[in-house]
N, C-alpha and C positions, 0 to 999 in steps of 0.2 A: 261778267256773265257769258256764257258761251252760246251760240246759238245751235239748237240741237233740233234735229227736223228727220222724222221716220214715218210721214203719213203720205196716203197715196195723194195724186194728181187733184187738184180743184175739180176737173171736169168730170172725173169720177164721182165725186161726191155730188156735185150737182144732180147726177143720173138719179144718187141713193135719195137724195132730199125727196126728188120727183116720186119714186117709187114709195117712200114712206109717207108721204102725204096725201096717198091716193085715196078717192072717194069713199062713201060710206058703202056703196053698193060694190065696190071691190072687195071691201073688207068682209062683206059677206061672202063672196066668192071663195076667200082665202079660207076661210073656216072649214071649207069642205076639201081644200085641198091637203093632201098627206105627204108629199115628198119634202124629205129634210135638205135635199138641194134647193127645192124651190125658196124654202125660207131663209136658208143662207145665202142664195144669191141677192136677197135684199139688204145685207151688210156691206160695210165699206171692207172688210177681210173675209169673203166667201170661203176661202182655202182653209182657213186656220179654223172657222166656223163648223165647217164638214168634217174636217180632220177629229176634232175636240168631240163633236156631238156624236159622230158614227162610232168612234173607237171606245167610248163610255158606257156603251150597251144603255143610252138614255131612248126615251120613247119619241115616236115622231109628235112634234108639237101638233096640238089639235086646233089652237088659234094665236093669233098674237100674242096675248097676255101669257100663255103657257111659253110661247117661243121665249119672251122675254125674261120668265122666271128660270128655265133652262140655260140659258146664256149667263146669266147672272152666276147660276151656281158652277156651270164650267169655269168663270172667271175666278170665284173664290177658291175653287180647287186649284188652278193653276198658280194663284197668290200665295197658298200655303207650300206648294213646289217651290216658289220662288223665295219663298221665307229660309227653307230649308236649304237651298242653294246660298243663300247670301249667309247664313251662320257657317256655313262650311267655309266660305271666302274670307274667314277671319284669320285662319291659318297662314295665309298668304301676306298679312299685313305687318309687316316688321318694320317699315319707318312710321315716322309720326304723320307723314302726309297719308300714306297710305291708310293709317289707322282712322285719321280725320274722314276720310272718303267712304271707308266702311261705316264707321259709326252713323254717319249719316242716312247712307244708304240702308242699313239694316233698320234703323227708326222708321224710314220713309214707307219701307216695305211693310213693316207691322201697322203702319197708318193705313196703307191702301186695303189691308186686309180688314182694319177696323170700318172702313168706309163701306165697303163691299158687303161686309155682314150687316150693317146698318141698315143698307140699301136691300138688302134682301129680307130681313125680319120685318121692316116697315113695309114693305109692298105686301108679303105675304099676309099679315096682319092687319092689313089697313090702317096701319098706325102713322104713314106717312103721305105726302103728295107726290104725284109724279115729278114737281118741280123740286122738291127736297131729293128724289132720287136721283134727277140730273145734277143738282149741285153736289152730290156726295160722290157720285160717280166721276164728275169733272175732278174733283178734287183727288180722288184715287189715281186717276190718270197723271193730274199735276205732279204728285208725289214721286212717281217713278220718272217723270221727265227732271224733276229736282234732281233726283240723285244721279242721273246720266250727264245732267248739266254741270253738276259738283265735280264729277270726276275729271271733267274737262279744264277746271281750274288748275288741276295740276298735271295734265296730259297723262290720265291713269284711265282712260276709257277700256283698255284692255282688262283691268282689273273686275270692272262690272259687265264686261261683254258675256259672261255665263246667264246674268241676269235677264237679257236681252232674248235669250235663245230659247224662253218659256213661251214666247208670245203672249205675253200677259197684256202688253199694251194693245196690242191686236184685238184680244177678247175684250177688255173695259171699252174700247173705240166701237166695237160691235153694239155693246150694252147701252153706248150712248146713243147711237143712232136707232136701235129699236125703241128706246125709251123717249126718243124727241118726238116721236109719232103721237103718243099720250099726251106729251106735254103742249104740244101744238093744237089737238084736238078740245083739252080744255080751254086755251086760249080763244080760239075760235069760237066757243059755246059761251065764253064768259063776257059779261060787258061790265067792264072795270071802271071802278067810280075812282076816279084820280082828285076828289076835291077833300078837305079836310086839314087837320094840323100835324098829325103823326102818324109814321108809318105804324102799323098794328103787332111788329113783333116784339115789343117791350112792354112788360106786364108794368099795371098801375103803380104797383108798388116801386118797380124801378124808376118808373117815371118821375114819382115823388123824391125819390135820393138824388137824382141827377139835378133837380130843380131846386133843392133844398138849399138855403144858406148856413144851417146847422146841421150838416149831414155829419160830421165826423161825432157828433154826439150819439149817431146809431152805429159807428165803427165796431166791428167785432173784435179788432185787435188794433193795438197802435204801434206805431214803429217810430223810433225816435233815437237820435244819436245823442240826446242828453244821457249825462251820467247818471247809470242807476238805473235806466230804461230797461225793460224785461226784453224787449226785441229792439236790438239796436241795427238792425240788417235787414233788408228786406227777405233775403231768403230765409233767415230765422222765421219770419212771420209764415212764409208759404210752407217751409217743413211742417210747423205747427199745424196749419191747417189740412195739410195732406194727412194727417193723423186722426183727422176728427170724421166722425160719422154724422153728416148733416144732410145726406140725401142731396136735393136737389135745391137744397136753400142758397139763396145769394149770401156770399161772405164778403164782408166789407174789410179792407185793409186801408187804414187810415195812415200814409205816411208823410210825417212832419217835413216841415222845411229842413233841407239839408241837400249836400252832394253825396248820392250813394255810389260809391265806385264799385259797382256788382255786375257780372254776367248772370242772368237768370233765365231758366226754362220752365214754363208754366205748361205742364204735361196733359195728358189725356186724362189722367185723373183728377186734375182739377178743374172740374166746372163752374161756371158762375163766381167766377172771382171778381171783385171790384178792387181797383187802384183808386184811393182817393188821395189827392196831394193838395198843398196849401196854395196851388197855383203854377203854373208851367215855370214861372220865373222864380220860384222859392223851391219846390220838390224837383229834384233832377238825379236820375239815375243814368248813369254815365259808363260805357267803356272804350277801348280802342282797339278792339281785335279787328283783322283785316287780310286778305289773301296774302299781302305782301308779307305778312309774319307769320303764314304756316297757316292759316284756317281757310276752309272754304266759304263760298259767299255764305252758305246757309249757316254755318256754325259761327260764323262773325260776328252774329247779332248780338248786341248787347242784352236784349231780352226778347225772347221767342215764345210764343205763346199759340198752344196747340188745344186747351181746355175751351170747350163749349161755351158761349156767352159772355165772354170776357168783357168787362167794361173798364176804361179808364178817365177818370176826369182830373184836370189841373195838374198834370205831370209832363215832366220832359223826359225824354228819351234820347239818348246822344250818342254819338261815336267820334271820337277825338283822332282817329287814326291819321285825317288829313287828307288832300286831294291828291297828294302822291302816292297813297298806299293802296291804289287800286280799289276793290270791292272792299266795303267795309260797312255792314248794315246796322243802323240804330234801334230798327224795332222789326220783328219780323212776326207775322200773324198766319196762321190756317185757321184760327177759332171763327167757328161758325155763328152767325147772329151776336158777332161782337160790334161794340159800339166804344168811339173815340171822342169824348167832348173837352173844348179847351185845353188840348195838349199841344206838346211842340214836339218834331221830330227832327233832329239835326244832326247831318251828317255831310258828306261830299258826295262819293260814288255810290250808289245803291243804298240810299239812306232807308227809305222804307219798303221793305219786302213784303207787299200783300200777296202772299203764298198762294192762297185758295180759300175759296167759301165764301160766305156773306158778311161784308164789313161796312159799317157806315162812320164817316168820320166828319163832325159838325165844329165849325169855328175852330180848326186847327191850323197850327202851321207846320208849313214841310220845307224844310232848308235842304239844298244840295247842288249838286253839279251835273255828273253824268247819272243817265238812268236813274233817277232819284226817288221816284215811284215807278215800281217795277214789280211782275209777279202775275198770276193768274187767278185772283179771287175776281168775285163779282162785288164791285166796289164803288160806292158813289162818295165824292167828296163836297161838301154843301156847306158854303160860306166860310170856307178855307183860305189862307194866304199860302201861296205857293212860290217859295223864294228861290231865284237863282242864285246861287253864289259864285264867288271868282275861282276859275280854275287854276290849273297850272298852265303854263305859257303854252299855247298852240294847241289847247284842248276846245271843244266846243261844249257848252252845256245842253243835255237834253231832258227833257222834264220825265216823260214816262218812257217806258219799255213793257209793253204788255205781252203777257206770253202765253195767248190761247193757240194751243198746237193742233187742236181738232175743231172743224168746224161746228160741232154739235155740242160742244162745252158751253155752258151757259154763263160766259164769264166775260168779263169787260171792266175799264177803267170809265167811270163816268165823272168829270169834273162840272158842278152845277152851281150858279151863283157865288161864283168863288173870284179871287182876285191874283192874277199872276204878276208877278213883281219881280224887280231885281232886287237883291238882297244888299244892305249898306254896303258891304265890302266889294260889290260888283259894279254899283254906280259910277265908281271914278274910272273905271275901264270898260264901261258898256259898250262903247262904241268899236272895242277892240276884240270882243268876245261874241262869237255867233252862239244864240240860243233856240232851240227848236223845241216844239211841243212833244214830239215824240219820235220813236223810230221802233221796226217793228223787229221784236226780239224772236219771236214765233211766227209762223207761216199765216197763222188765221189773228194776227192781234188785232185787238178791238178798244178803239180809245174815241170818247167824243168829249169835246171842250161846249158847254151850254150856259148862255145868257151870263156869261162871267167877262170880266174886266181885263184886257190882256193889254199890257204895257209896251212900250216902243221897243224895248230889247230883244221882242221876239223877233225872228229874223222872216223877212217876207214871204220867204218859201213855205214855212212853217213847220214842216215835216222833213226829217231826216233820214235817207236810204242808210239800210245796214250795210257798212263798209262800203266797197265801190262795187255794190251790186244792184241788181233790181228785185233782190228775193223779197218774196210776199207782196210786191205792190198790186198784184191783181187779188190776192185772196185776202189781204187787210180789210178792215172795216175801219176808217177813220172818219170823224165827221166834225164839223163845226156849225152852232146852230146859234143865231142871235146873240154872238158876243159885241163887245163893243170894247172902246178904248184905239189908242194911235196903233197899238199891234195888232187889231183885230181885222183887219182889211184882207179878203178873200182873193183879190184882183191877181195876186202873183203866187198864188199858193201851187203845190205840187201838183201836176196832172196826172197821178197814178188813177190806174181804174178803180181802184179799191177806197180813195178819197173822195169824200163828197161834201158840199156845202149843202147842211140841211135846211130846207124852206119849209118843210110841213111840220106842223106841231104834233101830227099823229106818229110821225117816224122819230122824231126827237123824242117822244112820250116812253119808246122803246128803252131809253136807259136812263129812266127816273127811279127814285127810290123805290115807286110801286111797281114799276115792270121789271128791272133789273135785279134787285134785289128781293122781292116780295115782301118790301119793308111794312106794309099795313098790317101785316100777320105778325109783326113781332117788337118792332119798334117802341110803341106806344107803350110798352112796359117798361123801357129803360126810363121814359120821363124825358129825353133829350127831344128838343122842338126839331122839327123836320119838317120840308115840303114833299110830300106824295109825289105831287104832279109836275108840270113845268111851273 
């Protein structure tokens, strides 16, 4: 992964936050103000705001909601311009590496258009919440960051520089800042209940599927390597599912025991897919792509998922490229409202790419060496085993590299009620390998470890700087709350301004299933057990 940073200094954002969370009396005054400059001056990127809104013949915003919709509309129009630019870049891609970067960026720009369209339509017709909008806008911006970051894998930043000239990232950043006002307003006026056994994002039907011991009896399709099977590869089953008219119905693909050597992409046209395996030991999907072999970090994934509502139970996702092949992703997800239960994610550097949107991992194993849980999703790992492996000589292990690049993105990594352990291959050399909880991939990186067992292999300082710099140490948000075990002592932890030992339950609750991923609204439907609060 390469660090990519193009946002304004933190102090300016502090000022913006203050202006956006003004009192209701100030809000009433703003309703009567008619200046476009006034509204744009409340955003992180006022110059771009004024330029686009003044030249487009738009009406002067009447109030904050009107302003939000105008800026969203401009962002969407700008995204379409960027899409045209991306299409034209194809003619410049003659080498394999340029084609890889272009393929990623073209797909990611299209994803940004999808997220912006979904946000605009959802708010316009009251079909989505302000929190939903913040999630989708966060993903829209992350898509672009992923494109730019991927170009750095091969030193091809000049190839994608025309995409940056559209100022699309700045307009999405403005939309995030404007929408944050409404998100905060809702939080301030809501007394959230953190009790109960399930987050509410999962339907009762999905909950039964995940809890049932005879779930394979309800499968829509069966994948088996046995001779005579209709579907002997997972890809053939996905192709069949893509050709069906099933609406939003859950579609269960039962993958019987076996090692499936495939690279899979589950696109935006495949929502509500469920992979059901015979258990992580028995159903394995494996690949070996890596940056060293000519793939971008993004395209190295053994399995990549974009479709909404993906669920996996009892499956291993593996990348066998090895510790010396640089970035090599086993699983990449930007699936909103996705759930992973009793699965295993196995690789070395960059094992699990939690790219974007809301994700929940329960009772899973994650193995790796460098930055092996990374990305910019809003993600909670609960009751999981986080296993650091043996790296190549001279390397240190880093568990997380969270990629929040804008302070208004509602993203972060939360590791809750889990166990942070050395894998069997690390144990014999554990004294000679430094292992850290995380490092800041982006400027506003946000990661917390809560109520988890931390073994003695974790370095006493806890967290690692990005290179030999103090990058992001003032703007990141790293925290530890009520952890235990021989590596949990915070006495010698880093003294960065952005790091804190969390002592307040109310502060820690911001990183729970309920608050970070709004889990009570969608998890119950999956049937996966979870703890909504602390």
